[in-house]
C-alpha positions as CSV (number, residue, x, y, z in Angstrom):
1,M,89.6,-58.6,3.3
2,G,93.0,-58.1,5.5
3,A,93.4,-56.8,8.9
4,F,95.8,-53.9,9.2
5,L,97.9,-52.3,6.5
6,G,100.4,-50.8,8.6
7,P,101.3,-49.4,11.9
8,Q,99.8,-45.9,11.0
9,K,97.1,-46.7,8.6
10,T,94.2,-49.2,9.4
11,D,91.8,-50.8,6.9
12,Y,88.7,-50.3,8.5
13,R,87.1,-52.9,6.1
14,K,88.5,-55.5,8.4
15,L,88.6,-55.9,12.1
16,R,91.1,-58.0,13.8
17,S,90.1,-61.5,14.7
18,G,88.7,-62.3,11.2
19,L,85.0,-61.9,11.6
20,T,83.6,-60.7,8.2
21,I,80.7,-58.4,8.9
22,W,78.9,-57.4,6.1
23,A,75.3,-56.2,5.8
24,G,74.1,-56.1,2.4
25,S,74.6,-54.9,-1.0
26,I,73.0,-54.5,-4.3
27,G,75.7,-55.1,-6.9
28,G,78.8,-56.8,-7.5
29,R,80.6,-58.0,-4.3
30,N,81.6,-61.3,-3.0
31,K,78.0,-62.8,-2.1
32,K,79.7,-65.5,-0.1
33,C,79.3,-62.6,2.6
34,G,76.2,-61.4,1.4
35,R,74.8,-58.2,-0.2
36,I,71.8,-56.5,-1.5
37,L,70.9,-54.8,-4.7
38,C,72.6,-51.7,-4.2
39,K,75.6,-53.3,-3.0
40,M,74.2,-53.1,0.3
41,K,76.8,-55.4,1.2
42,T,78.9,-54.5,4.2
43,K,81.9,-56.1,5.4
44,L,84.1,-56.0,8.6
45,K,86.1,-58.3,10.3
46,I,85.7,-58.4,14.1
47,R,86.8,-60.8,17.0
48,T,83.7,-62.7,18.6
49,V,84.4,-63.2,22.2
50,A,81.7,-64.5,24.7
51,L,82.8,-63.7,28.2
52,M,81.3,-64.7,31.7
53,T,83.3,-64.2,34.6
54,G,82.8,-65.7,38.0
55,A,81.2,-63.0,39.4
56,A,78.7,-62.5,36.3
57,L,78.2,-66.2,36.8
58,A,77.2,-65.7,40.5
59,C,74.7,-63.0,39.5
60,V,72.9,-65.5,37.1
61,I,72.5,-68.3,39.6
62,G,71.8,-65.8,42.5
63,L,74.8,-66.6,44.8
64,S,76.0,-62.9,44.8
65,S,75.0,-60.0,47.0
66,S,76.6,-57.7,44.5
67,C,74.3,-58.1,41.7
68,T,72.2,-54.8,42.3
69,R,75.3,-53.0,41.8
70,Q,75.1,-50.8,38.6
71,R,77.7,-52.5,36.0
72,P,80.2,-50.3,34.3
73,S,79.0,-48.6,31.2
74,A,80.3,-50.6,28.2
75,L,80.1,-46.8,26.4
76,K,82.7,-44.1,26.7
77,Q,81.5,-40.8,27.5
78,I,80.5,-39.1,24.3
79,D,82.1,-35.9,23.2
80,Q,80.3,-34.3,20.4
81,A,83.5,-32.4,19.3
82,A,85.5,-35.5,19.3
83,L,83.0,-37.2,17.3
84,Q,82.9,-34.4,14.8
85,T,86.8,-34.3,14.4
86,M,86.7,-37.9,13.7
87,V,84.1,-37.9,11.3
88,D,85.6,-34.9,9.3
89,T,89.1,-36.5,9.3
90,S,87.8,-40.0,8.1
91,A,85.4,-38.4,5.6
92,R,88.2,-36.1,4.0
93,E,90.5,-39.3,3.8
94,L,88.0,-41.4,1.9
95,P,86.9,-38.9,0.1
96,I,83.2,-38.5,0.5
97,P,81.3,-35.2,-0.6
98,G,78.8,-35.9,2.3
99,A,78.1,-37.8,5.3
100,L,75.4,-38.0,8.3
101,V,76.2,-40.1,11.5
102,L,73.2,-40.4,14.0
103,L,74.1,-41.9,17.6
104,R,71.5,-42.0,20.4
105,T,72.7,-43.6,23.8
106,P,71.4,-43.1,27.3
107,Q,73.6,-40.0,27.4
108,G,71.5,-38.4,24.8
109,E,71.4,-37.7,20.9
110,F,74.5,-36.8,18.7
111,T,74.3,-35.8,15.5
112,V,77.5,-35.2,13.0
113,S,77.3,-33.7,9.5
114,Y,79.8,-33.4,6.9
115,G,80.4,-31.9,3.5
116,T,77.3,-31.4,1.2
117,T,74.3,-33.0,-0.2
118,L,75.1,-31.7,-3.6
119,L,78.5,-30.9,-5.3
120,G,79.1,-27.4,-5.9
121,A,76.5,-26.3,-3.1
122,T,76.6,-25.5,0.6
123,S,73.8,-28.1,1.6
124,P,74.9,-30.0,4.9
125,P,73.4,-33.5,5.3
126,R,70.6,-33.6,8.0
127,A,68.8,-36.3,10.0
128,D,65.7,-35.5,7.8
129,T,67.5,-35.8,4.6
130,H,66.2,-38.4,2.2
131,F,68.5,-41.1,0.8
132,R,68.3,-44.4,-0.7
133,I,68.6,-46.9,1.8
134,A,69.5,-50.0,-0.5
135,S,69.5,-53.2,1.2
136,N,68.4,-52.2,4.7
137,T,65.0,-52.5,2.9
138,K,65.6,-56.4,3.6
139,T,64.9,-55.5,7.3
140,M,61.4,-54.4,6.2
141,T,60.8,-57.1,3.6
142,A,61.7,-59.9,6.3
143,A,59.5,-58.0,9.1
144,V,56.4,-58.2,6.7
145,I,56.9,-62.0,5.9
146,V,57.5,-62.8,9.6
147,L,54.2,-60.7,10.4
148,L,52.4,-62.8,8.1
149,A,53.5,-66.0,9.6
150,Q,52.7,-64.6,13.1
151,E,49.0,-64.3,11.7
152,N,49.0,-67.7,10.0
153,K,48.8,-66.3,6.9
154,V,52.1,-68.2,5.6
155,S,54.3,-70.7,6.9
156,L,58.0,-70.2,7.0
157,D,58.4,-73.8,6.0
158,D,56.2,-73.2,2.9
159,P,58.0,-74.2,-0.3
160,V,58.5,-71.3,-2.5
161,S,56.7,-73.1,-5.4
162,K,53.5,-72.6,-3.3
163,Y,53.4,-69.0,-4.0
164,V,55.8,-68.1,-7.1
165,P,56.2,-70.6,-9.9
166,G,59.2,-71.6,-12.2
167,V,61.9,-71.0,-9.3
168,P,64.7,-73.5,-9.8
169,D,64.3,-76.1,-7.0
170,G,61.3,-74.1,-5.8
171,D,59.8,-77.4,-4.4
172,K,62.6,-77.6,-2.1
173,I,63.6,-73.9,-1.0
174,T,61.6,-72.9,2.0
175,I,60.6,-69.2,3.0
176,T,63.0,-69.6,5.8
177,E,65.9,-70.3,3.4
178,L,65.0,-67.2,1.2
179,L,65.0,-65.1,4.7
180,N,68.3,-66.3,5.6
181,M,70.1,-66.2,2.5
182,R,70.4,-70.2,2.4
183,S,68.4,-70.9,-0.8
184,G,71.4,-71.2,-3.1
185,L,69.8,-69.1,-5.8
186,Y,71.8,-67.0,-7.9
187,T,71.9,-63.1,-7.3
188,Y,70.8,-61.4,-10.6
189,D,72.8,-58.4,-9.9
190,D,76.0,-60.5,-10.3
191,D,75.3,-61.0,-13.9
192,P,77.0,-58.8,-16.5
193,E,74.0,-58.6,-18.6
194,F,72.0,-56.8,-15.8
195,W,75.2,-54.3,-15.4
196,A,75.1,-53.8,-19.5
197,I,71.5,-53.2,-19.3
198,L,71.4,-50.8,-16.4
199,E,74.6,-48.6,-18.0
200,R,72.7,-48.4,-21.2
201,D,69.6,-47.3,-19.6
202,P,69.9,-46.0,-16.1
203,T,66.2,-44.9,-16.1
204,K,64.6,-48.5,-16.9
205,V,61.9,-49.4,-15.1
206,W,62.4,-52.9,-13.9
207,S,59.9,-55.6,-12.9
208,P,60.6,-58.4,-10.4
209,A,59.9,-60.8,-13.2
210,E,62.9,-59.2,-15.1
211,V,65.5,-59.7,-12.6
212,L,64.1,-62.9,-11.7
213,A,64.5,-64.1,-15.2
214,I,67.9,-62.8,-15.5
215,A,68.9,-64.9,-12.2
216,F,67.2,-68.0,-13.3
217,K,69.3,-68.4,-16.1
218,H,72.4,-69.2,-13.9
219,P,72.6,-72.8,-11.9
220,P,72.2,-72.5,-8.2
221,Y,75.3,-71.7,-6.2
222,F,74.5,-75.1,-3.9
223,P,71.5,-77.2,-3.1
224,P,69.1,-75.5,-0.6
225,G,69.9,-75.1,2.9
226,T,73.4,-76.3,2.7
227,D,75.5,-73.0,2.8
228,F,74.8,-69.2,3.3
229,R,75.3,-66.9,0.3
230,Y,73.8,-63.4,0.1
231,S,71.5,-63.0,-2.7
232,N,68.7,-60.2,-3.8
233,T,67.1,-63.0,-5.6
234,N,65.7,-64.2,-2.6
235,Y,64.1,-60.8,-1.4
236,A,63.0,-60.2,-4.8
237,L,60.9,-63.3,-4.3
238,L,59.9,-62.5,-0.8
239,G,58.4,-59.2,-2.1
240,L,56.1,-61.4,-4.6
241,I,55.2,-63.7,-1.9
242,A,54.5,-60.7,0.4
243,E,52.3,-59.2,-2.8
244,K,50.3,-62.6,-3.3
245,I,49.3,-63.1,0.2
246,E,48.2,-59.6,0.9
247,G,46.6,-59.0,-2.4
248,K,48.2,-55.6,-2.6
249,P,51.4,-53.9,-3.8
250,L,54.5,-54.3,-1.5
251,A,54.8,-50.2,-1.1
252,S,51.2,-50.5,0.6
253,C,52.4,-53.5,2.7
254,F,55.2,-51.5,4.1
255,Q,53.0,-48.5,4.9
256,D,50.1,-50.3,6.5
257,R,52.3,-52.7,8.3
258,L,55.4,-50.8,9.3
259,F,55.7,-47.1,8.2
260,R,52.3,-45.8,9.6
261,P,52.0,-47.7,13.0
262,L,55.7,-46.6,13.7
263,G,55.0,-43.2,12.4
264,L,57.8,-43.2,9.9
265,K,56.3,-40.5,7.7
266,N,59.5,-39.8,5.6
267,T,59.9,-43.3,4.7
268,L,58.6,-44.9,1.3
269,L,59.0,-47.5,-1.4
270,P,58.6,-45.4,-4.5
271,A,56.6,-46.2,-7.6
272,T,58.5,-48.1,-10.0
273,I,58.3,-45.2,-12.6
274,S,59.8,-42.6,-10.1
275,N,63.6,-41.6,-10.2
276,T,63.3,-39.0,-7.7
277,L,63.5,-38.6,-4.1
278,P,61.2,-36.3,-1.6
279,D,62.7,-33.0,-0.5
280,P,65.3,-32.5,1.1
281,Y,67.1,-35.2,-0.2
282,S,70.7,-36.0,-1.0
283,H,72.5,-36.6,-4.5
284,G,74.2,-39.9,-4.8
285,Y,77.9,-40.4,-6.2
286,L,80.2,-43.2,-7.7
287,Y,83.6,-42.6,-9.3
288,G,83.8,-43.7,-12.9
289,G,80.2,-44.2,-13.8
290,C,77.2,-45.6,-12.0
291,S,77.6,-48.9,-12.7
292,F,77.9,-52.1,-10.6
293,R,81.1,-52.8,-12.1
294,N,82.4,-50.3,-9.8
295,L,81.0,-51.7,-6.7
296,T,84.0,-53.7,-5.7
297,D,86.6,-54.1,-3.1
298,K,89.5,-53.2,-5.4
299,P,91.1,-49.9,-5.3
300,Y,90.6,-47.6,-8.3
301,P,93.3,-47.4,-11.0
302,P,96.2,-45.2,-10.2
303,E,95.3,-42.7,-12.9
304,I,91.7,-42.3,-11.5
305,Q,93.2,-41.7,-8.1
306,A,95.6,-39.1,-9.5
307,A,92.9,-37.4,-10.9
308,V,90.8,-37.2,-7.9
309,S,93.7,-36.0,-5.7
310,A,94.6,-33.2,-8.6
311,G,90.9,-31.9,-8.7
312,T,90.5,-32.7,-12.2
313,L,88.1,-35.6,-11.7
314,K,84.9,-35.5,-10.1
315,P,82.5,-38.2,-9.0
316,D,79.4,-39.1,-11.5
317,D,76.0,-38.3,-10.0
318,C,74.0,-41.3,-9.8
319,T,70.9,-39.9,-8.4
320,A,68.5,-40.3,-11.1
321,Q,69.1,-44.1,-11.6
322,N,66.0,-46.0,-11.4
323,S,66.1,-48.3,-8.2
324,S,63.3,-50.3,-9.4
325,Y,65.6,-53.3,-10.0
326,A,66.0,-53.5,-6.1
327,T,62.4,-53.0,-4.9
328,A,62.1,-55.7,-2.1
329,A,65.7,-56.0,-1.9
330,G,66.9,-52.4,-1.6
331,G,64.3,-49.9,-3.0
332,V,63.2,-47.8,0.2
333,I,63.7,-44.0,0.4
334,S,64.1,-42.9,4.2
335,T,66.1,-40.4,6.5
336,A,68.4,-41.2,9.5
337,N,65.6,-40.1,11.9
338,D,62.8,-42.6,10.6
339,L,65.7,-45.5,10.6
340,A,66.8,-44.6,14.2
341,I,63.2,-45.3,15.1
342,W,62.9,-48.2,12.8
343,I,65.9,-50.3,13.7
344,Q,65.2,-49.6,17.4
345,A,61.6,-51.0,17.2
346,L,62.5,-53.9,15.1
347,V,65.2,-55.1,17.5
348,G,63.7,-54.0,20.6
349,G,60.5,-56.1,20.0
350,K,57.8,-53.5,18.8
351,V,57.2,-55.0,15.5
352,L,56.6,-58.7,16.4
353,N,55.0,-60.6,19.3
354,A,57.1,-62.2,21.9
355,D,56.9,-65.3,20.3
356,Y,57.9,-64.3,16.9
357,Q,60.4,-61.7,18.2
358,R,62.2,-64.7,19.9
359,R,62.2,-66.7,16.7
360,W,63.2,-63.6,14.6
361,L,66.3,-63.1,17.4
362,D,67.2,-66.7,17.1
363,S,67.0,-66.9,13.5
364,V,70.7,-65.8,13.0
365,Q,73.1,-68.3,12.2
366,P,76.9,-68.0,11.4
367,E,77.7,-67.1,7.7
368,V,80.5,-69.6,7.8
369,A,80.0,-72.6,9.3
370,S,83.5,-73.4,10.3
371,K,83.6,-69.8,12.3
372,P,80.5,-70.4,14.9
373,Q,81.6,-67.3,16.8
374,G,81.9,-65.4,13.6
375,Q,79.3,-62.8,12.0
376,K,75.4,-64.3,11.8
377,Y,72.9,-63.8,9.5
378,G,69.2,-64.2,9.9
379,Y,65.7,-63.2,8.9
380,G,67.0,-60.0,7.2
381,I,69.1,-59.0,10.0
382,S,72.9,-59.3,10.8
383,Q,74.5,-59.9,14.2
384,F,78.1,-59.8,15.5
385,S,79.5,-59.8,18.8
386,W,83.0,-58.7,20.5
387,G,84.1,-58.7,23.9
388,P,81.1,-58.1,25.9
389,N,79.0,-56.6,23.2
390,T,76.6,-57.6,20.7
391,I,75.0,-55.5,18.1
392,Y,72.2,-56.0,15.4
393,F,72.7,-54.4,12.2
394,H,72.2,-54.2,8.1
395,G,73.9,-52.4,5.4
396,G,72.8,-50.7,2.1
397,E,74.9,-49.9,-1.0
398,M,74.0,-48.9,-4.5
399,P,75.3,-46.6,-7.1
400,G,75.5,-43.2,-5.1
401,F,74.7,-44.3,-1.3
402,N,76.1,-46.5,1.3
403,S,74.5,-46.7,4.7
404,K,74.3,-48.8,7.9
405,I,71.5,-49.1,10.5
406,S,72.2,-50.9,13.8
407,Y,71.1,-51.3,17.5
408,D,72.6,-52.6,20.7
409,P,69.8,-53.3,23.0
410,T,71.9,-54.1,26.1
411,N,73.6,-50.8,25.9
412,Q,70.4,-49.0,24.3
413,L,72.7,-47.7,21.4
414,T,71.3,-46.7,17.9
415,L,73.7,-45.8,15.3
416,I,72.6,-44.7,11.8
417,I,75.4,-43.9,9.2
418,W,75.1,-42.9,5.4
419,S,77.4,-41.4,2.8
420,N,76.4,-40.1,-0.9
421,L,79.4,-42.0,-2.0
422,T,79.5,-45.7,-2.2
423,V,82.9,-46.7,-2.5
424,S,86.2,-44.8,-1.8
425,L,89.0,-44.7,-4.1
426,D,90.8,-47.5,-2.3
427,G,87.7,-49.6,-2.5
428,Q,86.3,-49.2,1.0
429,Q,82.5,-49.1,1.6
430,T,82.2,-45.5,3.0
431,A,79.4,-45.9,5.5
432,N,81.2,-49.5,6.7
433,T,84.3,-47.7,7.3
434,L,82.7,-45.0,9.2
435,F,80.7,-47.6,11.2
436,V,83.8,-49.5,12.5
437,K,85.5,-46.3,13.5
438,M,82.3,-45.0,15.4
439,L,82.4,-48.7,17.2
440,D,85.9,-48.0,18.1
441,H,85.3,-44.4,19.3
442,V,82.2,-45.3,21.4
443,Y,82.8,-48.4,22.8
444,V,84.9,-49.2,26.1
445,V,86.1,-52.7,24.5
446,S,86.9,-51.7,20.9
447,P,86.4,-54.2,18.1
448,L,89.6,-53.4,16.7
449,R,91.5,-54.3,19.8
């Protein structure tokens, strides 16, 4: 992914120090880092440094009388106007039709809106605007599975074959290995056949059996438990497991266990036959057609970039694409307001009991074994650290939409970002780029240093 492209131009897909941060994608990027059915993948590079000064250690062991002093804030003083300027500038550079940033800290709530939810209209994005959250859905699917384990309805050590027949190595793959992306199963959205079917019929209604059949035609990437690779196939299977144990559709599982208890009134897993979003909603765009072939890290061809710059080429509207191919891996529709409640509740311990919350937090493991301080992935959640800061996050990417949800429990920072353009002309995931710039803008210690 690189680091910096030059003294004046920073590639915000990568952060200095080589830590790859990606958060999920549904589509065709390098799954070694992970992603979800809608190119929910998110990558960044960030230096991970664990710091403990002598004074901090003294506090831990009770030798210092200064421990009661309030520690300096890890966050800068937030300025609404400066935030707006930064987002406006970044969005124009990408260029994005519309974007929304929702930031909550002990200083208050800050909402930044850019552009429009519909090209040709004046319709600014709002915190209650619906959009497709793509792979951020994985945080919800994983939570349902862990809740079932908490209730002794399933063991995370159970083999997949106990619930779903016909899975390659299904008697050797555990539910834990599905959750943490270590099953080795091929991700169906990498298959050119899948791309071609979706291109021919973007409104096709998909079943989990169909996407799994595509995945199972391919050999596994590696034996179960021996490596990490992001695969939407894992979460398609977890959705089926939840439905079998609960005896009801995954949409009802989400509603009964997560959405209703937390008051997420604008969040839903739509019916598979539905191609629409509730009002108010944003349209979603992608240059060059609504194909997974365009969900790559590569820049668009020079002729396309030139046409966009000249104003003669507009992005394609992908809003009506049926997202039933994603479902448990990335099918949910939500709003920034609801997602802020969700990610804070999940990371903050309001979904699981204390025992399983600890297991959930401890589930994160380095995505690359040789980089133990690098980005980590666990039960449907990513984590990375830089300087004294640690943040839990996930990302979502699919034709038309790109998003990031995150929460830093130490500094009580909630950050939700969504964009209605999946990738920029130079191949950057748009929300991911805004995410890194926001971290640089808000934290005293920047991940870009």
